VEXDOLUM-488741 format. One line per field, with one value per residue: x, y, z of N, C-alpha, C, O in turn. Coordinates in Angstrom, 2 decimals, decimal comma. Atoms other than C-alpha are relative to their C-alpha. Layout:
BEGIN
nxx [X / ...]
nyy [Y / ...]
nzz [Z / ...]
caxx [X / ...]
cayy [Y / ...]
cazz [Z / ...]
cxx [X / ...]
cyy [Y / ...]
czz [Z / ...]
oxx [X / ...]
oyy [Y / ...]
ozz [Z / ...]
// end
This chain:
BEGIN
nxx [-0,17 / 0,38 / -0,98 / 0,24 / 1,23 / -0,36 / -0,76 / 0,95 / 0,78 / -0,92 / -0,11 / 1,24 / -0,01 / -1,04 / 0,47 / 1,13 / -0,54 / -0,69 / 1,02 / 0,77 / -0,85 / -0,11 / 1,28 / 0,17 / -0,74 / 0,85 / 1,21 / -0,35 / -0,42 / 1,02 / 1,09 / 1,29 / 0,01 / -0,10 / -1,33 / -0,35 / -0,30 / -1,43 / -0,69 / -1,39 / -0,50 / -1,23 / -0,84 / -0,89 / 0,77 / 0,29 / -1,23 / -0,20 / 0,97 / -0,47 / -1,16 / 0,52 / 0,63 / -1,09 / -0,59 / 0,95 / -0,03 / -1,31 / 0,04 / 0,90 / -0,26 / -1,41 / -0,07 / -0,75 / 0,50 / 1,36 / 0,15 / -0,92 / -0,26 / 1,24 / 1,02 / 1,22 / 0,35 / 0,86 / 0,62 / 0,71 / 1,32 / 0,94 / 0,85 / 0,91 / -0,77 / -0,17 / 1,32 / 0,25 / -0,85 / 0,69 / 1,09 / -0,41 / -0,23 / 1,22 / 0,87 / -0,54 / 0,25 / 1,44 / 0,31 / -0,60 / 0,70 / 1,33 / -0,15 / -0,30 / 1,28 / 0,49 / -0,93 / 0,25 / 1,24 / -0,31 / -0,81 / 0,89 / 0,85 / -0,84 / -0,27 / 1,23 / 0,12 / -1,00 / 0,43 / 1,09 / -0,59 / -0,71 / 1,02 / 0,64 / -0,96 / -0,12 / 1,22 / -0,07 / -1,02 / 0,56 / 1,02 / -0,69 / -0,59 / 1,10 / 0,43 / -1,06 / 0,03 / 1,24]
nyy [-1,34 / -0,17 / 0,66 / 1,44 / 0,25 / -0,12 / 1,21 / 1,12 / -0,19 / 0,34 / 1,46 / 0,55 / -0,32 / 0,80 / 1,39 / 0,02 / -0,18 / 1,24 / 1,02 / -0,37 / 0,23 / 1,44 / 0,48 / -0,56 / 0,87 / 1,12 / -0,44 / -0,58 / 1,04 / 0,18 / -0,96 / 0,68 / 1,16 / -0,32 / 0,02 / 1,33 / 0,89 / 0,08 / -0,78 / 0,47 / 0,33 / -0,74 / 0,19 / -1,15 / -1,05 / 0,46 / -0,19 / -1,44 / -0,45 / 0,55 / -0,80 / -1,30 / 0,18 / 0,18 / -1,33 / -0,81 / 0,38 / -0,39 / -1,45 / -0,36 / 0,65 / 0,03 / -1,19 / -1,17 / -0,39 / -0,54 / -1,14 / -1,13 / -0,34 / -0,21 / -0,56 / 0,79 / 0,62 / 1,16 / 0,45 / -1,15 / -0,27 / 0,95 / 0,82 / -0,88 / -0,62 / 1,01 / 0,19 / -1,17 / 0,17 / 0,85 / -0,68 / -0,45 / 1,11 / 0,78 / -0,86 / 0,01 / 1,33 / 0,13 / -0,88 / 0,56 / 1,23 / -0,40 / -0,56 / 1,11 / 0,58 / -0,84 / 0,13 / 1,31 / -0,12 / -0,76 / 0,85 / 1,01 / -0,67 / -0,28 / 1,28 / 0,39 / -0,90 / 0,43 / 1,28 / -0,29 / -0,64 / 1,05 / 0,87 / -0,75 / -0,06 / 1,35 / 0,24 / -0,87 / 0,56 / 1,23 / -0,32 / -0,58 / 1,12 / 0,71 / -0,82 / 0,02 / 1,28 / 0,13]
nzz [0,52 / 1,41 / 0,87 / -0,07 / 0,75 / 1,42 / 0,34 / 0,07 / 1,24 / 1,08 / -0,01 / 0,57 / 1,43 / 0,63 / 0,05 / 0,92 / 1,35 / 0,42 / 0,22 / 1,19 / 1,16 / 0,20 / 0,51 / 1,35 / 0,92 / 0,37 / 0,69 / 1,30 / 0,94 / 1,02 / -0,04 / -0,06 / -0,89 / -1,42 / -0,59 / -0,47 / 1,13 / 0,27 / -1,03 / -0,14 / 1,34 / 0,29 / -1,18 / -0,21 / -0,65 / -1,35 / -0,79 / -0,17 / -1,01 / -1,28 / -0,42 / -0,42 / -1,31 / -0,97 / -0,16 / -0,78 / -1,41 / -0,52 / -0,18 / -1,10 / -1,29 / -0,41 / -0,85 / 0,44 / 1,32 / -0,06 / -0,89 / 0,17 / 1,39 / 0,75 / -0,90 / 0,11 / -1,28 / 0,26 / -1,25 / -0,58 / 0,57 / -0,60 / 0,86 / 0,74 / 1,07 / 1,04 / 0,63 / 0,84 / 1,18 / 0,98 / 0,70 / 1,32 / 0,93 / 0,27 / 0,79 / 1,36 / 0,53 / 0,30 / 1,13 / 1,22 / 0,37 / 0,46 / 1,33 / 0,92 / 0,42 / 1,09 / 1,12 / 0,60 / 0,76 / 1,21 / 0,87 / 0,59 / 0,98 / 1,17 / 0,66 / 0,70 / 1,15 / 0,98 / 0,54 / 0,93 / 1,19 / 0,74 / 0,61 / 1,08 / 1,10 / 0,57 / 0,77 / 1,17 / 0,90 / 0,54 / 0,99 / 1,16 / 0,74 / 0,69 / 1,15 / 1,01 / 0,72 / 0,79]
caxx [10,63 / 9,98 / 13,20 / 12,44 / 8,91 / 10,37 / 12,79 / 9,95 / 7,91 / 10,96 / 11,27 / 7,64 / 8,00 / 11,21 / 9,74 / 6,55 / 8,52 / 10,68 / 7,66 / 5,70 / 8,62 / 8,99 / 5,28 / 5,32 / 7,97 / 5,44 / 2,39 / 4,26 / 5,16 / 1,89 / -0,82 / -3,51 / -2,44 / -2,93 / 0,10 / -0,06 / 0,22 / 3,78 / 4,88 / 8,04 / 8,59 / 11,46 / 14,09 / 16,37 / 13,61 / 12,65 / 16,26 / 16,47 / 13,33 / 14,67 / 17,95 / 16,02 / 14,04 / 17,20 / 18,71 / 15,57 / 15,71 / 19,44 / 18,88 / 16,11 / 17,59 / 21,42 / 22,15 / 24,89 / 23,59 / 19,95 / 20,36 / 23,42 / 23,86 / 20,35 / 18,35 / 15,78 / 13,93 / 12,59 / 11,93 / 10,83 / 7,88 / 6,33 / 3,77 / 1,43 / 4,16 / 4,84 / 1,09 / 0,86 / 3,69 / 1,35 / -1,27 / 0,65 / 1,94 / -1,35 / -3,31 / -1,06 / -1,39 / -5,20 / -5,38 / -3,00 / -4,78 / -8,17 / -6,95 / -5,66 / -9,26 / -10,27 / -7,14 / -7,81 / -11,37 / -10,02 / -7,45 / -10,13 / -12,39 / -9,53 / -8,69 / -12,34 / -12,36 / -9,16 / -10,56 / -13,72 / -11,63 / -9,45 / -12,53 / -14,15 / -10,98 / -10,75 / -14,38 / -13,86 / -10,71 / -12,49 / -15,41 / -13,01 / -11,26 / -14,61 / -15,55 / -12,17 / -12,72 / -16,16]
cayy [22,15 / 23,51 / 22,17 / 18,62 / 18,84 / 19,98 / 17,04 / 14,62 / 16,11 / 15,78 / 12,14 / 11,40 / 13,17 / 11,30 / 7,88 / 8,65 / 9,80 / 6,66 / 4,39 / 6,31 / 6,15 / 2,41 / 1,78 / 4,02 / 1,77 / -1,03 / 0,97 / 2,56 / -0,79 / -0,84 / 1,63 / -1,04 / -4,01 / -3,98 / -3,58 / -7,18 / -8,71 / -9,87 / -8,32 / -10,44 / -10,56 / -8,05 / -9,30 / -6,29 / -3,86 / -5,97 / -5,90 / -2,12 / -1,54 / -3,84 / -1,91 / 1,36 / -0,01 / -1,13 / 2,30 / 3,95 / 1,97 / 2,53 / 6,27 / 6,27 / 4,01 / 4,07 / 6,50 / 8,79 / 8,76 / 9,34 / 11,78 / 13,90 / 13,73 / 13,42 / 14,68 / 11,90 / 10,37 / 6,93 / 6,01 / 9,51 / 9,62 / 6,62 / 4,22 / 7,05 / 8,74 / 5,51 / 5,10 / 8,65 / 7,78 / 5,32 / 7,89 / 9,41 / 6,20 / 4,34 / 7,31 / 7,43 / 3,68 / 3,79 / 6,76 / 5,18 / 1,83 / 3,52 / 5,45 / 2,20 / 0,95 / 3,90 / 3,60 / -0,10 / 0,73 / 3,30 / 0,84 / -1,84 / 0,66 / 1,69 / -1,96 / -2,67 / 0,36 / -0,80 / -4,33 / -2,97 / -0,85 / -3,83 / -6,00 / -3,28 / -2,89 / -6,67 / -6,87 / -3,93 / -5,46 / -8,80 / -7,23 / -5,29 / -8,53 / -10,16 / -7,25 / -7,37 / -11,04 / -10,45]
cazz [20,83 / 17,33 / 15,78 / 16,96 / 15,50 / 12,17 / 12,22 / 12,95 / 10,09 / 7,82 / 8,87 / 8,03 / 4,67 / 3,87 / 4,69 / 2,80 / -0,24 / -0,34 / 0,05 / -2,60 / -5,00 / -4,49 / -5,01 / -8,07 / -9,61 / -9,59 / -10,65 / -13,57 / -15,16 / -17,08 / -18,02 / -17,94 / -15,79 / -12,03 / -9,79 / -8,56 / -12,07 / -12,53 / -9,24 / -9,11 / -12,88 / -12,82 / -10,36 / -10,90 / -9,96 / -6,97 / -5,77 / -6,32 / -4,26 / -1,53 / -1,45 / -1,24 / 1,71 / 3,49 / 2,88 / 4,28 / 7,51 / 7,88 / 7,41 / 10,00 / 12,67 / 12,62 / 15,47 / 14,13 / 10,56 / 11,44 / 14,31 / 13,65 / 9,88 / 8,42 / 11,42 / 10,99 / 13,91 / 12,94 / 16,55 / 17,57 / 15,18 / 16,90 / 15,53 / 14,52 / 12,52 / 10,65 / 10,04 / 8,67 / 6,29 / 4,57 / 3,51 / 0,60 / -0,95 / -0,54 / -1,87 / -4,91 / -5,40 / -5,24 / -7,62 / -10,15 / -10,06 / -10,45 / -13,47 / -14,99 / -15,11 / -17,28 / -19,41 / -19,97 / -21,07 / -23,54 / -24,90 / -25,40 / -27,18 / -29,49 / -30,21 / -31,10 / -33,39 / -35,10 / -35,52 / -37,14 / -39,50 / -40,46 / -41,08 / -43,16 / -45,24 / -45,73 / -46,91 / -49,24 / -50,69 / -51,14 / -53,01 / -55,25 / -56,20 / -57,05 / -59,32 / -61,08 / -62,02 / -63,53]
cxx [-0,30 / 0,95 / -0,22 / -1,26 / 0,27 / 0,76 / -0,91 / -0,84 / 0,86 / 0,14 / -1,21 / -0,03 / 1,00 / -0,46 / -1,13 / 0,47 / 0,68 / -1,03 / -0,80 / 0,80 / 0,11 / -1,30 / -0,23 / 0,78 / -0,88 / -1,26 / 0,31 / 0,43 / -0,99 / -1,07 / -1,34 / -0,05 / 0,11 / 1,40 / 0,43 / 0,30 / 1,49 / 0,85 / 1,47 / 0,64 / 1,30 / 0,91 / 0,91 / -0,75 / -0,33 / 1,20 / 0,24 / -0,93 / 0,42 / 1,19 / -0,45 / -0,65 / 1,06 / 0,66 / -0,88 / 0,12 / 1,36 / 0,01 / -0,85 / 0,43 / 1,47 / 0,29 / 0,75 / -0,53 / -1,37 / -0,08 / 0,85 / 0,19 / -1,28 / -1,11 / -1,36 / -0,25 / -0,99 / -0,70 / -0,86 / -1,38 / -1,05 / -0,84 / -0,95 / 0,72 / 0,20 / -1,33 / -0,32 / 0,81 / -0,67 / -1,02 / 0,38 / 0,23 / -1,26 / -1,00 / 0,42 / -0,27 / -1,46 / -0,37 / 0,54 / -0,75 / -1,41 / 0,07 / 0,33 / -1,28 / -0,54 / 0,91 / -0,22 / -1,29 / 0,24 / 0,81 / -0,88 / -0,90 / 0,79 / 0,30 / -1,22 / -0,17 / 0,98 / -0,43 / -1,14 / 0,53 / 0,74 / -0,99 / -0,68 / 0,93 / 0,13 / -1,22 / 0,01 / 0,99 / -0,53 / -1,04 / 0,62 / 0,62 / -1,09 / -0,42 / 1,06 / -0,05 / -1,25 / 0,20]
cyy [0,03 / -0,73 / -1,51 / -0,37 / 0,08 / -1,25 / -1,22 / 0,10 / -0,37 / -1,52 / -0,65 / 0,25 / -0,88 / -1,45 / -0,12 / 0,12 / -1,27 / -1,10 / 0,29 / -0,27 / -1,49 / -0,60 / 0,48 / -0,82 / -1,13 / 0,43 / 0,51 / -1,05 / -0,17 / 1,07 / -0,68 / -1,17 / 0,41 / -0,23 / -1,41 / -0,98 / 0,04 / 0,75 / -0,38 / -0,29 / 0,72 / -0,08 / 1,19 / 1,14 / -0,39 / 0,20 / 1,49 / 0,56 / -0,51 / 0,79 / 1,38 / -0,10 / -0,17 / 1,35 / 0,92 / -0,33 / 0,28 / 1,50 / 0,41 / -0,54 / -0,07 / 1,30 / 1,22 / 0,51 / 0,67 / 1,28 / 1,20 / 0,42 / 0,35 / 0,67 / -0,67 / -0,72 / -1,14 / -0,51 / 1,13 / 0,27 / -0,96 / -0,74 / 0,85 / 0,70 / -0,97 / -0,25 / 1,16 / -0,10 / -0,80 / 0,76 / 0,43 / -1,13 / -0,81 / 0,81 / 0,03 / -1,34 / -0,16 / 0,86 / -0,57 / -1,24 / 0,29 / 0,55 / -1,08 / -0,66 / 0,78 / -0,10 / -1,33 / 0,03 / 0,75 / -0,84 / -1,05 / 0,62 / 0,30 / -1,28 / -0,49 / 0,84 / -0,40 / -1,31 / 0,20 / 0,60 / -1,04 / -0,92 / 0,69 / 0,09 / -1,36 / -0,32 / 0,83 / -0,55 / -1,27 / 0,27 / 0,62 / -1,10 / -0,75 / 0,77 / -0,02 / -1,27 / -0,16 / 0,36]
czz [-1,49 / -0,95 / -0,03 / -0,79 / -1,51 / -0,45 / -0,08 / -1,27 / -1,21 / -0,10 / -0,64 / -1,51 / -0,75 / -0,18 / -1,02 / -1,45 / -0,51 / -0,28 / -1,27 / -1,27 / -0,31 / -0,52 / -1,43 / -1,03 / -0,50 / -0,74 / -1,40 / -1,02 / -1,14 / 0,15 / 0,22 / 0,98 / 1,46 / 0,55 / 0,40 / -1,14 / -0,28 / 1,01 / 0,12 / -1,35 / -0,37 / 1,23 / 0,29 / 0,70 / 1,44 / 0,92 / 0,28 / 1,07 / 1,38 / 0,54 / 0,48 / 1,39 / 1,09 / 0,28 / 0,83 / 1,48 / 0,63 / 0,28 / 1,19 / 1,36 / 0,42 / 0,72 / -0,56 / -1,34 / 0,10 / 0,84 / -0,34 / -1,45 / -0,76 / 0,80 / -0,23 / 1,31 / -0,21 / 1,23 / 0,57 / -0,57 / 0,52 / -1,02 / -0,83 / -1,14 / -1,15 / -0,71 / -0,94 / -1,29 / -1,10 / -0,84 / -1,41 / -0,98 / -0,32 / -0,81 / -1,45 / -0,68 / -0,42 / -1,21 / -1,30 / -0,47 / -0,49 / -1,41 / -1,03 / -0,51 / -1,19 / -1,23 / -0,71 / -0,83 / -1,30 / -0,99 / -0,68 / -1,06 / -1,27 / -0,77 / -0,77 / -1,27 / -1,11 / -0,66 / -0,99 / -1,30 / -0,86 / -0,70 / -1,16 / -1,21 / -0,69 / -0,86 / -1,27 / -1,02 / -0,66 / -1,08 / -1,24 / -0,85 / -0,78 / -1,23 / -1,10 / -0,81 / -0,83 / -1,42]
oxx [-0,56 / 0,50 / -0,12 / -1,29 / -0,27 / 0,52 / -0,71 / -1,10 / 0,37 / 0,20 / -1,08 / -0,40 / 0,71 / -0,32 / -1,14 / -0,05 / 0,47 / -0,93 / -1,07 / 0,27 / 0,06 / -1,28 / -0,79 / 0,36 / -0,84 / -1,70 / -0,54 / 0,72 / -0,61 / -1,39 / -2,32 / -1,13 / 0,81 / 2,19 / 1,62 / 0,84 / 2,04 / 1,88 / 2,32 / 1,68 / 1,98 / 0,81 / 1,17 / -0,21 / -0,28 / 1,05 / 0,64 / -0,52 / 0,32 / 1,25 / 0,06 / -0,51 / 0,94 / 0,92 / -0,38 / 0,22 / 1,44 / 0,49 / -0,57 / 0,04 / 1,73 / 0,19 / 0,14 / -0,70 / -1,59 / -0,73 / 0,34 / 0,34 / -1,36 / -2,08 / -2,38 / 0,70 / -2,18 / -1,85 / -1,94 / -2,22 / -2,25 / -0,70 / -1,25 / 0,15 / 0,08 / -1,35 / -0,86 / 0,38 / -0,31 / -1,34 / -0,37 / -0,35 / -1,48 / -1,69 / -0,41 / -0,64 / -1,75 / -1,11 / -0,17 / -1,02 / -1,90 / -0,77 / -0,01 / -1,32 / -0,97 / 0,42 / -0,21 / -1,34 / -0,30 / 0,57 / -0,74 / -1,13 / 0,27 / 0,30 / -1,09 / -0,55 / 0,62 / -0,28 / -1,15 / 0,06 / 0,63 / -0,79 / -0,93 / 0,47 / 0,25 / -1,07 / -0,37 / 0,70 / -0,31 / -1,05 / 0,11 / 0,60 / -0,87 / -0,66 / 0,71 / 0,34 / -1,34 / -0,74]
oyy [-1,02 / -1,34 / -2,12 / -1,40 / -0,71 / -1,76 / -2,09 / -0,92 / -0,98 / -2,07 / -1,55 / -0,64 / -1,37 / -2,02 / -1,05 / -0,57 / -1,67 / -1,79 / -0,61 / -0,78 / -1,89 / -1,47 / -0,25 / -0,93 / -1,50 / -0,26 / 0,43 / -0,70 / -0,59 / 1,49 / -0,01 / -1,50 / 1,37 / -0,97 / -1,72 / -2,06 / 1,10 / 1,32 / 0,49 / -0,95 / 0,32 / 0,76 / 1,50 / 1,79 / 0,45 / 0,62 / 1,85 / 1,39 / 0,22 / 1,08 / 1,90 / 0,81 / 0,40 / 1,69 / 1,69 / 0,58 / 0,60 / 1,93 / 1,42 / 0,02 / -0,29 / 2,37 / 2,28 / 1,71 / 1,73 / 2,24 / 2,31 / 1,61 / 1,41 / 1,16 / 0,00 / -1,08 / -1,00 / -0,95 / 0,87 / 0,85 / -0,71 / -0,55 / 0,52 / 0,89 / -0,58 / -0,46 / 0,95 / 0,37 / -0,69 / 0,32 / 0,18 / -1,13 / -1,17 / 0,26 / -0,03 / -1,38 / -0,63 / 0,41 / -0,60 / -1,40 / -0,40 / 0,23 / -0,94 / -1,15 / 0,20 / -0,10 / -1,38 / -0,57 / 0,37 / -0,78 / -1,30 / 0,02 / 0,13 / -1,28 / -1,03 / 0,32 / -0,40 / -1,47 / -0,45 / 0,26 / -1,02 / -1,28 / 0,07 / -0,05 / -1,42 / -0,90 / 0,35 / -0,58 / -1,48 / -0,41 / 0,44 / -1,02 / -1,15 / 0,17 / 0,02 / -1,27 / -1,12 / 0,31]
ozz [-2,09 / -1,92 / -1,09 / -1,47 / -2,28 / -1,54 / -0,94 / -1,92 / -2,16 / -1,20 / -1,46 / -2,27 / -1,84 / -1,26 / -1,83 / -2,33 / -1,66 / -1,29 / -2,06 / -2,26 / -1,47 / -1,39 / -2,25 / -2,18 / -1,67 / -1,65 / -2,28 / -2,16 / -2,23 / 1,26 / 0,57 / 1,48 / 1,78 / -0,03 / 0,37 / -0,88 / -0,59 / 0,65 / 0,32 / -1,41 / -1,30 / 2,12 / 1,45 / 1,60 / 2,35 / 2,06 / 1,38 / 1,88 / 2,37 / 1,73 / 1,47 / 2,21 / 2,18 / 1,43 / 1,66 / 2,31 / 1,82 / 1,33 / 1,83 / 2,39 / 1,61 / 0,12 / -0,68 / -1,53 / -0,49 / 0,43 / -0,46 / -1,73 / -1,38 / 0,22 / -0,33 / 2,01 / 0,06 / 1,15 / 1,11 / 0,11 / 0,39 / -2,23 / -1,98 / -2,21 / -2,32 / -1,93 / -2,03 / -2,34 / -2,27 / -1,95 / -2,35 / -2,07 / -1,48 / -1,68 / -2,35 / -1,85 / -1,51 / -2,08 / -2,31 / -1,66 / -1,39 / -2,25 / -2,20 / -1,63 / -2,18 / -2,36 / -1,94 / -1,90 / -2,34 / -2,19 / -1,87 / -2,11 / -2,38 / -2,00 / -1,87 / -2,32 / -2,28 / -1,88 / -2,04 / -2,39 / -2,08 / -1,86 / -2,19 / -2,34 / -1,91 / -1,94 / -2,33 / -2,22 / -1,85 / -2,10 / -2,34 / -2,08 / -1,92 / -2,27 / -2,28 / -1,98 / -1,59 / -2,21]
// end
């Protein structure tokens, strides 16, 4: 019936949101480094994500909690529902990681520009010192 379909859609949205949020924790650690660099470098964050995942599965599969209280249907959405849950988080991951490539290019260009400016200032300062000693 319609109510059951709404509950299944809510379940898919809930799972997708939790997964996306957990992946976003890792993508947001750096504007330029890929998500896999230092993946386990923050044990507290890793534990928090693990707890969130455990909470997600408890919310979706513990009978009274999932069915009567939260109206989530982890089993009812089936394998296709779980697969659909991946689209949002993976899409967000790919988009964020792609944008990091462009951000890294901009950061490198800015660093080169700063290095040129520092070198130019150093050369100017050096030539001023030479003229002062003449």
